[in-house]
N, C-alpha and C positions, 0 to 999 in steps of 0.2 A: 787283510792284516799282513804286515811285513813278515818275511821269513823269521821263524822263531829264533834261530841262531843269531841273526842280525839284531833283533830286538834285545836279546839277552846279553850280547857282548859288552856294551858299555857298563851295564850294571855289574857284571862279573869282574870286569877290569877294575872298576871303582872299588868294589869290595876287596879284591885282591890287594890293591895298592893300600887301602886302609888297614888291612890285616898285616901287611908287610911293615907298614909304618909303626904299628902298635905291637909288632912281634907276636901276633896272635893268629897265625895261619891255621894251626890245629883247632883252636876254639871256633873260628869262623867256619871251618870245614864241618865241625860237629853241628853248629847252628844250621848250616845249609842242609845238612843231611836230615835233621829233624824237620825242618821246614818243607823239604821235598816230600818226605813221607806223609806229612800232614796235608799238603796241598794235593797230593795224588789220591788221598782218601776219598771214597765215593761221597760220603756225607759232606766233606769240605767242598767238593766240587759243586754240590748243590747250593751251598752257601755262597760260593764265589759267583755263581750264575744268578742268584736271587736278586731281583731289582730293588728290594727294600732293605737289603743288608748293605750298610755303608762301608766305605773303605776303612774308616776309623774302627768300626765294629770288628772287621776282619783282622785288622792289625792287633787289636786287643786279644782276640782269640788266638792268633798265631803266636803272639808274644807270650801269652799265658802257657801255651803248650811247650814252647822252648824253655821257659823258666822252670816248669814242672819237671820235664824230662831230663834236662841237663843240671837241675838243682843249682841254678845260678844264684850266687850269693852277693856279688858286687853289683854296683850300678851299671846297668846295661843299656843306657840310653842310645848308644850307637846302633844296637840291634833294632830298637824301636824306630829310630830315625830312618834306618835303611828300609824297614817295612813301610813306613809312612811315605817315603819317596816312591817305592813300588806301587803302593796303593793310590797315591795321587795321580800316577800316570797309568792306572788300570793295568798294572803288570804283575800282580800277585800270581797269576796263573803261569807265568814264565819262570817261577822260582826253580823248578827242576832243571831247566836248561841253564839258568844262571849258575846253579850248583855244579853241573857238569863242566861248564867252561871255567869256573873258579878252580875246580880240581885240576883241570888241564894246565892252567896257569901256574898253580902251585907245583905240579909235577915238573913242568918246564923249568921253573925257578930252581928246583932241587936236582935238575938234570936227570929227571926220571920220566918215563913214559910207559903207558900201558896199552895193550892192544889185544887182538884176537888172532889166533891161528886156526884156520879151517883146514881139516884133514879128512881123508876118506876113512881112516882107521884111528883108533886111540893111540896117541904117542905115550911111551913110558916116560918116567921122570928124567932119565938120563938124556933121552932125545930132546925133551923140552928144555933141559938145561943147556944142551949144545946149541939149540936154536936161539935161545935167549942170549947166550954168550956171543954168538956170531952177530946178532943184531946189535948188541951192546958195543961191540968193536966197530961196527959200521956206523952207528949213530952217535957214538961217544956219549951215551946216556945209559943209565940203569933201565933195563927193560923187564916188564912183567907181562906175561902173556896168559890169556885164558884160552882154553881149547874148545872148539866146537867141531863135533864129528858130523861130516856131511858125505855119506857114501856116494852121492852123485858126482863127486869130484874125481872119482876113479883112482887117483893116486896123486902123490906130491902134496904140496901145501900152499895155501894162500895166507899171507900175513897182512893184517890191516892195523896200522897204528895211526890214529888220527886220519888225515887225508891221504897218507901214503899207503899204497897197496903194492905188495910184491906177490905176483901170481906165478907160482911154479907148479901149478896143478897140471895133471895129464889132460884134463878136460880143456884147459886154456891152450895147451900146446897143440892139441888136436884141432881146435878152432882156428888157431893161427895157421896151421898147415893147410886146412881146408880153404881158408881165405886166400892163401898164396897160390894154391893150385887153381882156384877159380879166377884169379886175377889175370 
């Protein structure tokens, strides 16, 4: 099977464009969040893999869950149609990746991005704010960072936002020094 990101990309883009056209970015974000949680459920995983459960049956189940959790009141044929397209192409299992890519497109559209900062020690709130402010200035976007403490980094920080990685850790510096000395 193709790479999961590659498979999910056209679906995420199509849903994003649809949501943008109908001015329903938040609503589709909510729908995809519910669908992701449902598809990642152990029981649902069994249904997705069961040979006797049809795509139509899965669509009905997923749509019912979305309707119940989000208390949808208006006609939501677009949600059902999107699920049917995914089911027809045997792609219901990629919904979590579709959701992640949709959120990235939504954030990019809003000039926002989120990422992770890896540090050897816990940063305080002021340090996190300074780091986010510096990245916002560099990227010209609103930046939200989650922190992960990894003592093996020794010191410094590594920031990952999408495909971009800024590695200012002591461990990386020592590795670069080691490579230059051995070269």
